[in-house]
N, CA, C and O atoms as a CHARMM CRD file, in Angstrom:
* protein
*
  364
    1    1 MET  N    -55.72100   6.54800  74.25000 PROA 1      0.00000
    2    1 MET  CA   -54.87400   6.04900  74.99300 PROA 1      0.00000
    3    1 MET  C    -54.67000   4.95500  75.42400 PROA 1      0.00000
    4    1 MET  O    -55.52900   4.12500  75.13000 PROA 1      0.00000
    5    2 GLY  N    -53.53700   4.49400  76.24800 PROA 2      0.00000
    6    2 GLY  CA   -52.99600   3.26700  77.22500 PROA 2      0.00000
    7    2 GLY  C    -51.37400   2.76300  76.34800 PROA 2      0.00000
    8    2 GLY  O    -50.50400   3.12200  75.55500 PROA 2      0.00000
    9    3 ALA  N    -51.70500   2.01000  76.96600 PROA 3      0.00000
   10    3 ALA  CA   -50.53800   0.92700  77.02900 PROA 3      0.00000
   11    3 ALA  C    -49.67300   0.47100  75.55400 PROA 3      0.00000
   12    3 ALA  O    -50.52700  -0.09600  74.87200 PROA 3      0.00000
   13    4 VAL  N    -48.49600   0.48000  74.86800 PROA 4      0.00000
   14    4 VAL  CA   -48.47700   0.58900  73.91300 PROA 4      0.00000
   15    4 VAL  C    -47.97700  -1.12000  73.51900 PROA 4      0.00000
   16    4 VAL  O    -47.61800  -1.75600  74.51000 PROA 4      0.00000
   17    5 PRO  N    -47.95500  -1.51900  72.80700 PROA 5      0.00000
   18    5 PRO  CA   -48.34100  -3.34400  72.82200 PROA 5      0.00000
   19    5 PRO  C    -46.26300  -3.65400  72.17700 PROA 5      0.00000
   20    5 PRO  O    -45.65000  -3.08100  71.27600 PROA 5      0.00000
   21    6 GLU  N    -45.95100  -4.39700  72.82600 PROA 6      0.00000
   22    6 GLU  CA   -44.67900  -4.62500  73.00900 PROA 6      0.00000
   23    6 GLU  C    -44.21300  -4.90500  72.07400 PROA 6      0.00000
   24    6 GLU  O    -43.01000  -4.64600  72.11500 PROA 6      0.00000
   25    7 PRO  N    -44.71900  -5.61300  70.55800 PROA 7      0.00000
   26    7 PRO  CA   -44.42500  -5.78800  69.63600 PROA 7      0.00000
   27    7 PRO  C    -43.85400  -4.34700  68.51000 PROA 7      0.00000
   28    7 PRO  O    -42.93600  -4.29400  67.69200 PROA 7      0.00000
   29    8 GLN  N    -44.80400  -3.39400  68.91600 PROA 8      0.00000
   30    8 GLN  CA   -44.65600  -1.87600  68.31600 PROA 8      0.00000
   31    8 GLN  C    -43.52500  -1.37200  69.16500 PROA 8      0.00000
   32    8 GLN  O    -42.97900  -0.39000  68.66100 PROA 8      0.00000
   33    9 ILE  N    -42.95900  -1.80800  70.44000 PROA 9      0.00000
   34    9 ILE  CA   -42.46300  -1.14800  71.09600 PROA 9      0.00000
   35    9 ILE  C    -40.48700  -1.44000  70.49900 PROA 9      0.00000
   36    9 ILE  O    -39.49500  -0.75600  70.24400 PROA 9      0.00000
   37   10 ARG  N    -40.86000  -2.75500  70.53900 PROA 10     0.00000
   38   10 ARG  CA   -39.24800  -3.43700  69.83000 PROA 10     0.00000
   39   10 ARG  C    -39.41700  -3.25400  68.40600 PROA 10     0.00000
   40   10 ARG  O    -38.48500  -3.48400  67.63600 PROA 10     0.00000
   41   11 ARG  N    -40.40000  -2.90500  68.06000 PROA 11     0.00000
   42   11 ARG  CA   -39.96400  -2.03900  66.24300 PROA 11     0.00000
   43   11 ARG  C    -39.82400  -1.03100  65.95400 PROA 11     0.00000
   44   11 ARG  O    -39.27900  -0.74900  64.88700 PROA 11     0.00000
   45   12 PHE  N    -40.34000   0.02800  66.94100 PROA 12     0.00000
   46   12 PHE  CA   -39.67500   1.57700  67.67800 PROA 12     0.00000
   47   12 PHE  C    -37.93200   1.28900  67.67400 PROA 12     0.00000
   48   12 PHE  O    -37.01600   1.21200  66.85600 PROA 12     0.00000
   49   13 ILE  N    -38.11300   1.20600  68.91400 PROA 13     0.00000
   50   13 ILE  CA   -36.55600   0.33700  69.05800 PROA 13     0.00000
   51   13 ILE  C    -35.47800  -0.00100  68.01400 PROA 13     0.00000
   52   13 ILE  O    -34.59800   0.77500  67.64200 PROA 13     0.00000
   53   14 ASP  N    -35.63900  -1.08500  67.65100 PROA 14     0.00000
   54   14 ASP  CA   -34.87800  -1.51200  66.62700 PROA 14     0.00000
   55   14 ASP  C    -34.61700  -0.42100  64.83400 PROA 14     0.00000
   56   14 ASP  O    -33.76400  -0.47200  63.94800 PROA 14     0.00000
   57   15 GLN  N    -35.84300   0.41600  65.05500 PROA 15     0.00000
   58   15 GLN  CA   -35.36200   1.33300  64.21400 PROA 15     0.00000
   59   15 GLN  C    -34.27500   2.67400  64.28500 PROA 15     0.00000
   60   15 GLN  O    -33.77600   3.45600  63.47600 PROA 15     0.00000
   61   16 LEU  N    -34.22900   2.41900  65.87300 PROA 16     0.00000
   62   16 LEU  CA   -33.10700   3.72600  66.48400 PROA 16     0.00000
   63   16 LEU  C    -31.37200   2.72000  66.78100 PROA 16     0.00000
   64   16 LEU  O    -30.36600   3.41400  66.92500 PROA 16     0.00000
   65   17 VAL  N    -31.26200   1.54800  66.82400 PROA 17     0.00000
   66   17 VAL  CA   -29.97100   0.93200  66.98100 PROA 17     0.00000
   67   17 VAL  C    -29.61900   0.55100  65.66000 PROA 17     0.00000
   68   17 VAL  O    -30.33400  -0.16500  64.95900 PROA 17     0.00000
   69   18 PRO  N    -28.42900   1.06300  65.28400 PROA 18     0.00000
   70   18 PRO  CA   -27.99100   0.16700  64.17400 PROA 18     0.00000
   71   18 PRO  C    -27.97000  -1.24600  64.13200 PROA 18     0.00000
   72   18 PRO  O    -27.64600  -1.74100  65.21100 PROA 18     0.00000
   73   19 SER  N    -28.28700  -2.29800  62.94900 PROA 19     0.00000
   74   19 SER  CA   -28.33700  -3.30900  62.90100 PROA 19     0.00000
   75   19 SER  C    -26.77500  -3.82000  62.30100 PROA 19     0.00000
   76   19 SER  O    -25.98700  -2.92400  61.99600 PROA 19     0.00000
   77   20 ALA  N    -26.49700  -4.76100  62.19500 PROA 20     0.00000
   78   20 ALA  CA   -25.14400  -5.82600  62.32700 PROA 20     0.00000
   79   20 ALA  C    -24.90500  -5.05200  60.90300 PROA 20     0.00000
   80   20 ALA  O    -24.03100  -4.20400  60.72200 PROA 20     0.00000
   81   21 ALA  N    -26.00100  -5.58200  59.76700 PROA 21     0.00000
   82   21 ALA  CA   -25.79200  -4.59000  58.39800 PROA 21     0.00000
   83   21 ALA  C    -25.33800  -3.49900  58.02100 PROA 21     0.00000
   84   21 ALA  O    -24.69000  -3.33000  56.98800 PROA 21     0.00000
   85   22 ASP  N    -25.79300  -2.22100  59.24600 PROA 22     0.00000
   86   22 ASP  CA   -25.49600  -1.11200  59.64600 PROA 22     0.00000
   87   22 ASP  C    -24.42100  -0.74100  59.89200 PROA 22     0.00000
   88   22 ASP  O    -24.10800   0.32600  59.36300 PROA 22     0.00000
   89   23 ILE  N    -23.51900  -1.33900  60.66900 PROA 23     0.00000
   90   23 ILE  CA   -22.41800  -1.32800  61.39500 PROA 23     0.00000
   91   23 ILE  C    -21.44100  -1.64200  60.12600 PROA 23     0.00000
   92   23 ILE  O    -20.70100  -0.81700  59.59100 PROA 23     0.00000
   93   24 MET  N    -21.58300  -2.90600  59.78700 PROA 24     0.00000
   94   24 MET  CA   -20.85500  -3.84800  58.36900 PROA 24     0.00000
   95   24 MET  C    -20.67000  -2.79700  57.67400 PROA 24     0.00000
   96   24 MET  O    -19.62200  -2.15200  57.64100 PROA 24     0.00000
   97   25 ALA  N    -21.66200  -2.56200  57.08300 PROA 25     0.00000
   98   25 ALA  CA   -21.52700  -1.56500  55.67500 PROA 25     0.00000
   99   25 ALA  C    -20.64500   0.11400  56.08900 PROA 25     0.00000
  100   25 ALA  O    -20.00900   0.68900  55.20500 PROA 25     0.00000
  101   26 GLN  N    -20.73700   0.59300  57.25400 PROA 26     0.00000
  102   26 GLN  CA   -20.47800   1.71200  57.83100 PROA 26     0.00000
  103   26 GLN  C    -18.53100   1.21200  57.78000 PROA 26     0.00000
  104   26 GLN  O    -17.71300   1.96500  57.25100 PROA 26     0.00000
  105   27 GLN  N    -18.21900   0.17400  58.27700 PROA 27     0.00000
  106   27 GLN  CA   -16.74000  -0.46700  58.26000 PROA 27     0.00000
  107   27 GLN  C    -16.38500   0.03500  56.97000 PROA 27     0.00000
  108   27 GLN  O    -15.67800   1.01200  56.72100 PROA 27     0.00000
  109   28 GLY  N    -17.10800  -0.95500  55.96400 PROA 28     0.00000
  110   28 GLY  CA   -16.65100  -0.94100  54.82300 PROA 28     0.00000
  111   28 GLY  C    -16.49400   0.92800  54.23200 PROA 28     0.00000
  112   28 GLY  O    -15.44000   1.39000  53.79800 PROA 28     0.00000
  113   29 LYS  N    -17.42600   1.49700  54.32800 PROA 29     0.00000
  114   29 LYS  CA   -16.87100   2.74100  54.02000 PROA 29     0.00000
  115   29 LYS  C    -16.12700   3.66800  54.51800 PROA 29     0.00000
  116   29 LYS  O    -15.88800   4.72500  53.93400 PROA 29     0.00000
  117   30 GLU  N    -15.55100   3.25200  56.01700 PROA 30     0.00000
  118   30 GLU  CA   -14.43800   3.51600  56.37300 PROA 30     0.00000
  119   30 GLU  C    -12.88400   3.16700  55.55600 PROA 30     0.00000
  120   30 GLU  O    -11.96500   3.94600  55.30200 PROA 30     0.00000
  121   31 PHE  N    -13.00900   1.70500  55.27400 PROA 31     0.00000
  122   31 PHE  CA   -12.26500   0.94200  54.43300 PROA 31     0.00000
  123   31 PHE  C    -11.98500   1.95500  53.22100 PROA 31     0.00000
  124   31 PHE  O    -10.92800   2.54700  53.00100 PROA 31     0.00000
  125   32 GLU  N    -13.10500   2.01300  52.53200 PROA 32     0.00000
  126   32 GLU  CA   -12.94900   2.77300  51.26600 PROA 32     0.00000
  127   32 GLU  C    -12.61400   4.05300  51.21300 PROA 32     0.00000
  128   32 GLU  O    -12.09300   4.64800  50.26900 PROA 32     0.00000
  129   33 THR  N    -13.05300   4.63200  52.67700 PROA 33     0.00000
  130   33 THR  CA   -12.33400   5.94100  52.57500 PROA 33     0.00000
  131   33 THR  C    -10.67000   6.24800  52.43100 PROA 33     0.00000
  132   33 THR  O     -9.92300   6.83300  51.64700 PROA 33     0.00000
  133   34 ALA  N    -10.55300   5.31900  53.94900 PROA 34     0.00000
  134   34 ALA  CA    -8.78700   5.16600  53.74400 PROA 34     0.00000
  135   34 ALA  C     -8.04000   3.89900  52.51500 PROA 34     0.00000
  136   34 ALA  O     -7.05300   3.17600  52.65100 PROA 34     0.00000
  137   35 GLY  N     -8.92300   4.03700  51.45400 PROA 35     0.00000
  138   35 GLY  CA    -8.08600   3.44700  49.92600 PROA 35     0.00000
  139   35 GLY  C     -7.54700   1.49700  50.24900 PROA 35     0.00000
  140   35 GLY  O     -6.65900   0.89200  49.64900 PROA 35     0.00000
  141   36 GLN  N     -8.34100   1.02500  51.22500 PROA 36     0.00000
  142   36 GLN  CA    -8.28000   0.09700  51.42500 PROA 36     0.00000
  143   36 GLN  C     -9.61300  -0.73600  50.96300 PROA 36     0.00000
  144   36 GLN  O    -10.49000  -1.09300  51.75000 PROA 36     0.00000
  145   37 ASP  N     -9.61600  -1.01200  49.40200 PROA 37     0.00000
  146   37 ASP  CA   -10.89800  -1.22600  48.78600 PROA 37     0.00000
  147   37 ASP  C    -10.72400  -2.94900  49.22500 PROA 37     0.00000
  148   37 ASP  O    -11.84500  -3.10400  49.71000 PROA 37     0.00000
  149   38 ALA  N    -10.32000  -3.76400  49.30500 PROA 38     0.00000
  150   38 ALA  CA   -10.31800  -5.35900  49.97800 PROA 38     0.00000
  151   38 ALA  C    -10.93300  -5.39000  50.82900 PROA 38     0.00000
  152   38 ALA  O    -12.03800  -5.93100  50.86100 PROA 38     0.00000
  153   39 SER  N    -10.34500  -4.77200  51.82800 PROA 39     0.00000
  154   39 SER  CA   -10.87900  -4.93800  53.17500 PROA 39     0.00000
  155   39 SER  C    -12.59500  -4.42100  53.06800 PROA 39     0.00000
  156   39 SER  O    -13.58300  -4.85200  53.66400 PROA 39     0.00000
  157   40 ALA  N    -12.44200  -3.25300  51.98300 PROA 40     0.00000
  158   40 ALA  CA   -14.41500  -2.51800  52.12400 PROA 40     0.00000
  159   40 ALA  C    -15.14600  -3.48500  51.39900 PROA 40     0.00000
  160   40 ALA  O    -16.34900  -3.72400  51.50600 PROA 40     0.00000
  161   41 MET  N    -14.14900  -4.13600  50.49500 PROA 41     0.00000
  162   41 MET  CA   -15.53200  -4.90300  49.70300 PROA 41     0.00000
  163   41 MET  C    -15.86400  -5.79500  50.44900 PROA 41     0.00000
  164   41 MET  O    -17.06800  -5.79100  50.70700 PROA 41     0.00000
  165   42 ALA  N    -14.94200  -7.02200  51.17500 PROA 42     0.00000
  166   42 ALA  CA   -15.45200  -7.63800  52.30600 PROA 42     0.00000
  167   42 ALA  C    -16.14300  -7.34400  53.67000 PROA 42     0.00000
  168   42 ALA  O    -16.51300  -8.25600  54.41000 PROA 42     0.00000
  169   43 ALA  N    -16.33300  -5.73500  54.03200 PROA 43     0.00000
  170   43 ALA  CA   -17.16800  -5.43900  54.85000 PROA 43     0.00000
  171   43 ALA  C    -18.26700  -5.48700  54.26700 PROA 43     0.00000
  172   43 ALA  O    -19.17700  -6.03500  54.88900 PROA 43     0.00000
  173   44 TYR  N    -18.56100  -4.94100  52.89800 PROA 44     0.00000
  174   44 TYR  CA   -19.67200  -4.56500  52.36800 PROA 44     0.00000
  175   44 TYR  C    -20.57800  -5.98600  52.36400 PROA 44     0.00000
  176   44 TYR  O    -21.59900  -6.27000  52.99000 PROA 44     0.00000
  177   45 ARG  N    -19.73300  -6.80700  51.33900 PROA 45     0.00000
  178   45 ARG  CA   -20.27200  -8.19100  51.19800 PROA 45     0.00000
  179   45 ARG  C    -20.87300  -8.64200  52.30500 PROA 45     0.00000
  180   45 ARG  O    -22.03000  -9.06200  52.31600 PROA 45     0.00000
  181   46 ARG  N    -19.92800  -8.56500  53.56000 PROA 46     0.00000
  182   46 ARG  CA   -20.38000  -9.14200  54.95800 PROA 46     0.00000
  183   46 ARG  C    -22.05900  -8.74000  55.34900 PROA 46     0.00000
  184   46 ARG  O    -23.02100  -9.45800  55.61900 PROA 46     0.00000
  185   47 ALA  N    -21.93600  -7.59800  55.26400 PROA 47     0.00000
  186   47 ALA  CA   -23.36900  -6.40700  55.26900 PROA 47     0.00000
  187   47 ALA  C    -24.65600  -6.93000  54.53500 PROA 47     0.00000
  188   47 ALA  O    -25.77400  -7.10300  55.02100 PROA 47     0.00000
  189   48 LEU  N    -24.02200  -7.24100  52.61800 PROA 48     0.00000
  190   48 LEU  CA   -25.11200  -8.38100  52.16900 PROA 48     0.00000
  191   48 LEU  C    -25.81100  -9.60800  52.99100 PROA 48     0.00000
  192   48 LEU  O    -26.95600 -10.03000  53.15200 PROA 48     0.00000
  193   49 VAL  N    -24.74500  -9.88200  53.34000 PROA 49     0.00000
  194   49 VAL  CA   -24.72200 -11.90000  53.53400 PROA 49     0.00000
  195   49 VAL  C    -25.74400 -11.28700  55.22500 PROA 49     0.00000
  196   49 VAL  O    -26.36100 -12.10300  55.91100 PROA 49     0.00000
  197   50 SER  N    -25.71200 -10.41000  55.42400 PROA 50     0.00000
  198   50 SER  CA   -27.07100 -10.37900  56.82800 PROA 50     0.00000
  199   50 SER  C    -27.76400  -9.40200  56.45500 PROA 50     0.00000
  200   50 SER  O    -27.81100  -8.77400  57.51300 PROA 50     0.00000
  201   51 ASN  N    -28.55400  -8.58400  55.45500 PROA 51     0.00000
  202   51 ASN  CA   -28.88300  -7.80900  54.74400 PROA 51     0.00000
  203   51 ASN  C    -29.20700  -8.05500  53.57700 PROA 51     0.00000
  204   51 ASN  O    -28.44400  -7.26600  53.01800 PROA 51     0.00000
  205   52 PRO  N    -29.69400  -8.49000  52.85500 PROA 52     0.00000
  206   52 PRO  CA   -29.07200  -8.72000  51.07700 PROA 52     0.00000
  207   52 PRO  C    -29.55700  -7.21400  50.53000 PROA 52     0.00000
  208   52 PRO  O    -28.96300  -6.89500  49.50000 PROA 52     0.00000
  209   53 ASN  N    -30.30300  -6.44900  50.90700 PROA 53     0.00000
  210   53 ASN  CA   -31.08600  -5.24500  50.28300 PROA 53     0.00000
  211   53 ASN  C    -30.66300  -4.03600  51.27800 PROA 53     0.00000
  212   53 ASN  O    -31.39300  -3.15300  51.72900 PROA 53     0.00000
  213   54 HSD  N    -29.28200  -4.24600  51.49300 PROA 54     0.00000
  214   54 HSD  CA   -28.90900  -3.16400  52.39800 PROA 54     0.00000
  215   54 HSD  C    -28.43100  -2.15300  51.42200 PROA 54     0.00000
  216   54 HSD  O    -27.55800  -2.39700  50.59000 PROA 54     0.00000
  217   55 PRO  N    -29.06300  -0.94800  51.55700 PROA 55     0.00000
  218   55 PRO  CA   -29.20300   0.23000  50.82500 PROA 55     0.00000
  219   55 PRO  C    -27.24500   0.65100  50.46700 PROA 55     0.00000
  220   55 PRO  O    -26.66700   0.48800  49.39300 PROA 55     0.00000
  221   56 ALA  N    -26.77100   1.08500  51.50300 PROA 56     0.00000
  222   56 ALA  CA   -25.35300   1.55700  52.14200 PROA 56     0.00000
  223   56 ALA  C    -24.50700   0.72700  51.19300 PROA 56     0.00000
  224   56 ALA  O    -23.74300   1.14100  50.32100 PROA 56     0.00000
  225   57 ALA  N    -24.89600  -0.98400  51.65300 PROA 57     0.00000
  226   57 ALA  CA   -23.44500  -1.81100  51.00500 PROA 57     0.00000
  227   57 ALA  C    -23.63300  -2.07800  49.95800 PROA 57     0.00000
  228   57 ALA  O    -22.58100  -2.36200  49.38400 PROA 57     0.00000
  229   58 LEU  N    -24.82500  -2.17000  49.11000 PROA 58     0.00000
  230   58 LEU  CA   -25.51600  -1.93600  47.49500 PROA 58     0.00000
  231   58 LEU  C    -24.46400  -0.88900  46.75900 PROA 58     0.00000
  232   58 LEU  O    -23.83800  -1.01500  45.70600 PROA 58     0.00000
  233   59 LEU  N    -24.51000   0.13500  47.66600 PROA 59     0.00000
  234   59 LEU  CA   -23.80000   1.66100  47.07300 PROA 59     0.00000
  235   59 LEU  C    -22.23900   1.12400  47.17600 PROA 59     0.00000
  236   59 LEU  O    -21.45700   1.22500  46.23100 PROA 59     0.00000
  237   60 GLY  N    -21.86900   0.50300  48.53000 PROA 60     0.00000
  238   60 GLY  CA   -20.62600   0.48500  48.58500 PROA 60     0.00000
  239   60 GLY  C    -19.99500  -0.53700  47.09500 PROA 60     0.00000
  240   60 GLY  O    -19.16800  -0.07200  46.31000 PROA 60     0.00000
  241   61 VAL  N    -20.33000  -1.33600  47.02000 PROA 61     0.00000
  242   61 VAL  CA   -19.94700  -3.19500  46.41200 PROA 61     0.00000
  243   61 VAL  C    -20.40600  -2.34700  45.08500 PROA 61     0.00000
  244   61 VAL  O    -19.31200  -2.26700  44.52600 PROA 61     0.00000
  245   62 GLY  N    -21.32900  -1.66200  44.22300 PROA 62     0.00000
  246   62 GLY  CA   -21.42600  -1.21700  43.12300 PROA 62     0.00000
  247   62 GLY  C    -20.38800  -0.03700  43.32400 PROA 62     0.00000
  248   62 GLY  O    -19.45200  -0.66500  42.82900 PROA 62     0.00000
  249   63 ARG  N    -19.92000   0.96000  43.60000 PROA 63     0.00000
  250   63 ARG  CA   -18.58700   1.54300  43.32100 PROA 63     0.00000
  251   63 ARG  C    -17.31500   1.15300  43.22400 PROA 63     0.00000
  252   63 ARG  O    -16.48500   1.46900  42.37200 PROA 63     0.00000
  253   64 LEU  N    -17.15900   0.10900  44.59300 PROA 64     0.00000
  254   64 LEU  CA   -16.13200  -0.54600  44.39200 PROA 64     0.00000
  255   64 LEU  C    -15.95900  -1.27500  42.41100 PROA 64     0.00000
  256   64 LEU  O    -15.22600  -0.82900  41.52900 PROA 64     0.00000
  257   65 LEU  N    -16.72200  -2.20100  42.34800 PROA 65     0.00000
  258   65 LEU  CA   -16.92100  -2.87000  41.48700 PROA 65     0.00000
  259   65 LEU  C    -16.72200  -1.42200  40.11800 PROA 65     0.00000
  260   65 LEU  O    -15.90200  -1.70000  39.24400 PROA 65     0.00000
  261   66 MET  N    -17.18900  -0.49500  40.02900 PROA 66     0.00000
  262   66 MET  CA   -16.73900   0.13700  38.98700 PROA 66     0.00000
  263   66 MET  C    -15.62300   0.44600  39.01800 PROA 66     0.00000
  264   66 MET  O    -14.97200   0.25000  37.99200 PROA 66     0.00000
  265   67 LYS  N    -14.86500   1.12900  40.34800 PROA 67     0.00000
  266   67 LYS  CA   -13.33700   0.87700  40.42900 PROA 67     0.00000
  267   67 LYS  C    -12.52300  -0.11500  39.38800 PROA 67     0.00000
  268   67 LYS  O    -11.61900  -0.01200  38.55800 PROA 67     0.00000
  269   68 GLN  N    -13.49800  -1.26700  40.00000 PROA 68     0.00000
  270   68 GLN  CA   -12.31000  -2.31300  39.16200 PROA 68     0.00000
  271   68 GLN  C    -12.34600  -2.23700  37.72900 PROA 68     0.00000
  272   68 GLN  O    -11.48000  -2.59600  36.93100 PROA 68     0.00000
  273   69 ASP  N    -13.58100  -1.66600  37.49200 PROA 69     0.00000
  274   69 ASP  CA   -13.87100  -2.02700  35.62800 PROA 69     0.00000
  275   69 ASP  C    -14.87300  -3.30600  35.57300 PROA 69     0.00000
  276   69 ASP  O    -15.08300  -3.89500  34.51300 PROA 69     0.00000
  277   70 ASN  N    -15.26500  -3.55200  36.37400 PROA 70     0.00000
  278   70 ASN  CA   -16.41400  -4.76500  36.47400 PROA 70     0.00000
  279   70 ASN  C    -18.03600  -3.97300  36.55300 PROA 70     0.00000
  280   70 ASN  O    -18.94300  -4.13500  37.36900 PROA 70     0.00000
  281   71 ASN  N    -17.93500  -3.00500  35.24500 PROA 71     0.00000
  282   71 ASN  CA   -19.19900  -2.49000  34.82600 PROA 71     0.00000
  283   71 ASN  C    -20.49000  -3.62500  34.81100 PROA 71     0.00000
  284   71 ASN  O    -21.44900  -3.13300  35.40500 PROA 71     0.00000
  285   72 GLU  N    -20.66200  -4.43400  34.51100 PROA 72     0.00000
  286   72 GLU  CA   -21.69500  -4.89900  34.51200 PROA 72     0.00000
  287   72 GLU  C    -22.06000  -6.01400  35.60800 PROA 72     0.00000
  288   72 GLU  O    -22.81900  -6.94600  35.34200 PROA 72     0.00000
  289   73 GLU  N    -21.61800  -5.88700  36.52500 PROA 73     0.00000
  290   73 GLU  CA   -21.76200  -6.19900  37.93400 PROA 73     0.00000
  291   73 GLU  C    -21.97900  -5.32600  38.95100 PROA 73     0.00000
  292   73 GLU  O    -22.28900  -5.67900  40.08800 PROA 73     0.00000
  293   74 ALA  N    -21.80300  -4.00400  38.53300 PROA 74     0.00000
  294   74 ALA  CA   -21.85400  -3.03800  39.07900 PROA 74     0.00000
  295   74 ALA  C    -23.38600  -2.57700  38.92600 PROA 74     0.00000
  296   74 ALA  O    -24.29000  -2.47200  39.75500 PROA 74     0.00000
  297   75 ILE  N    -23.33300  -2.37600  37.74000 PROA 75     0.00000
  298   75 ILE  CA   -24.62300  -2.09000  37.38400 PROA 75     0.00000
  299   75 ILE  C    -25.56800  -3.00300  37.67700 PROA 75     0.00000
  300   75 ILE  O    -26.63700  -2.50800  38.03700 PROA 75     0.00000
  301   76 SER  N    -25.50800  -4.37000  37.63200 PROA 76     0.00000
  302   76 SER  CA   -26.54000  -5.21500  38.57400 PROA 76     0.00000
  303   76 SER  C    -26.95200  -4.69500  39.89700 PROA 76     0.00000
  304   76 SER  O    -28.05800  -4.22200  40.16100 PROA 76     0.00000
  305   77 THR  N    -26.00300  -4.82500  40.65800 PROA 77     0.00000
  306   77 THR  CA   -25.73300  -4.20900  42.16100 PROA 77     0.00000
  307   77 THR  C    -26.52900  -3.15000  42.33900 PROA 77     0.00000
  308   77 THR  O    -27.37400  -3.17500  43.23300 PROA 77     0.00000
  309   78 LEU  N    -26.40000  -2.20500  41.62500 PROA 78     0.00000
  310   78 LEU  CA   -26.48800  -0.45900  41.26800 PROA 78     0.00000
  311   78 LEU  C    -28.29200  -0.46100  41.46000 PROA 78     0.00000
  312   78 LEU  O    -29.09600   0.08100  42.21800 PROA 78     0.00000
  313   79 GLN  N    -28.35300  -1.44900  40.24000 PROA 79     0.00000
  314   79 GLN  CA   -29.85400  -1.55000  40.11400 PROA 79     0.00000
  315   79 GLN  C    -31.04600  -2.12800  41.62700 PROA 79     0.00000
  316   79 GLN  O    -32.26700  -2.06100  41.77100 PROA 79     0.00000
  317   80 ARG  N    -30.35200  -2.46000  42.17200 PROA 80     0.00000
  318   80 ARG  CA   -30.85300  -3.29900  43.41000 PROA 80     0.00000
  319   80 ARG  C    -31.00700  -1.81000  44.81800 PROA 80     0.00000
  320   80 ARG  O    -31.60000  -2.06000  45.86800 PROA 80     0.00000
  321   81 VAL  N    -30.54600  -0.75600  44.63000 PROA 81     0.00000
  322   81 VAL  CA   -30.73400   0.03000  45.42800 PROA 81     0.00000
  323   81 VAL  C    -32.08000   0.61500  44.84200 PROA 81     0.00000
  324   81 VAL  O    -32.53800   0.58700  43.70000 PROA 81     0.00000
  325   82 PRO  N    -32.63800   1.25300  46.23600 PROA 82     0.00000
  326   82 PRO  CA   -33.98100   2.04200  45.92000 PROA 82     0.00000
  327   82 PRO  C    -33.76800   3.18200  45.62700 PROA 82     0.00000
  328   82 PRO  O    -32.91900   3.64100  46.39000 PROA 82     0.00000
  329   83 PHE  N    -34.16700   4.02800  44.76600 PROA 83     0.00000
  330   83 PHE  CA   -34.19900   4.39200  44.13700 PROA 83     0.00000
  331   83 PHE  C    -34.38300   5.99600  44.62900 PROA 83     0.00000
  332   83 PHE  O    -34.07900   7.04300  44.05800 PROA 83     0.00000
  333   84 GLY  N    -34.98100   5.74500  45.86700 PROA 84     0.00000
  334   84 GLY  CA   -34.80700   7.35500  46.64800 PROA 84     0.00000
  335   84 GLY  C    -33.30800   7.46400  47.57700 PROA 84     0.00000
  336   84 GLY  O    -32.62300   8.46100  47.80800 PROA 84     0.00000
  337   85 MET  N    -33.14900   6.32000  47.91200 PROA 85     0.00000
  338   85 MET  CA   -31.77800   5.97800  48.48400 PROA 85     0.00000
  339   85 MET  C    -31.19300   6.53800  47.79800 PROA 85     0.00000
  340   85 MET  O    -30.83500   7.66800  48.12900 PROA 85     0.00000
  341   86 LEU  N    -30.85000   6.03300  46.60400 PROA 86     0.00000
  342   86 LEU  CA   -29.66900   6.55300  45.24800 PROA 86     0.00000
  343   86 LEU  C    -29.71500   7.77900  44.99500 PROA 86     0.00000
  344   86 LEU  O    -28.68100   8.40000  44.74900 PROA 86     0.00000
  345   87 ALA  N    -31.11000   8.45200  45.00900 PROA 87     0.00000
  346   87 ALA  CA   -31.26400  10.09000  44.43500 PROA 87     0.00000
  347   87 ALA  C    -30.54200  10.60100  45.67700 PROA 87     0.00000
  348   87 ALA  O    -29.54600  11.30300  45.50100 PROA 87     0.00000
  349   88 ALA  N    -30.97400  10.30000  47.00500 PROA 88     0.00000
  350   88 ALA  CA   -30.71800  11.30000  48.21700 PROA 88     0.00000
  351   88 ALA  C    -28.88400  11.31300  48.15500 PROA 88     0.00000
  352   88 ALA  O    -28.21200  12.30400  48.43800 PROA 88     0.00000
  353   89 ARG  N    -28.25200   9.80500  47.66500 PROA 89     0.00000
  354   89 ARG  CA   -26.62500  10.11800  47.72600 PROA 89     0.00000
  355   89 ARG  C    -26.26500  11.09000  46.30000 PROA 89     0.00000
  356   89 ARG  O    -25.44600  12.00200  46.41200 PROA 89     0.00000
  357   90 LEU  N    -26.82200  10.86600  45.20500 PROA 90     0.00000
  358   90 LEU  CA   -26.16700  11.03300  44.13800 PROA 90     0.00000
  359   90 LEU  C    -26.46100  12.69700  44.52500 PROA 90     0.00000
  360   90 LEU  O    -25.44400  13.38300  44.61900 PROA 90     0.00000
  361   91 GLY  N    -27.86800  13.42800  44.77000 PROA 91     0.00000
  362   91 GLY  CA   -28.57100  15.03800  44.68600 PROA 91     0.00000
  363   91 GLY  C    -27.93400  15.61900  45.96000 PROA 91     0.00000
  364   91 GLY  O    -28.17200  16.78000  46.29400 PROA 91     0.00000
C-alpha cells in the first residue's frame, strides 16, 4: 500500500471523463437520430480527426456512408472498428 503515482491517477481520471472525440461522436449520433445526416457526418468526421480510431465515430460514418450507397467506403470504414465494439453494437 502507499501513494498512487500521479501518472496512474491521471490515466484513471482520463478514463472517467469523456474525450473530445466522445463528445463529438455523441453529437453526431444526436444529429443522426434527428435526421440531420450532413451535420452528423461532420460531427463524426471531427471526432475522427481528434481520434482516428474512435469506434462510435467509425460506426456512425459507416452507417451514413451505407445510407448514401457508398458501400465500398462504408466497408473500408467499418473494417476499422474493433470487433468487440462491433459485436456489442450488433448483438
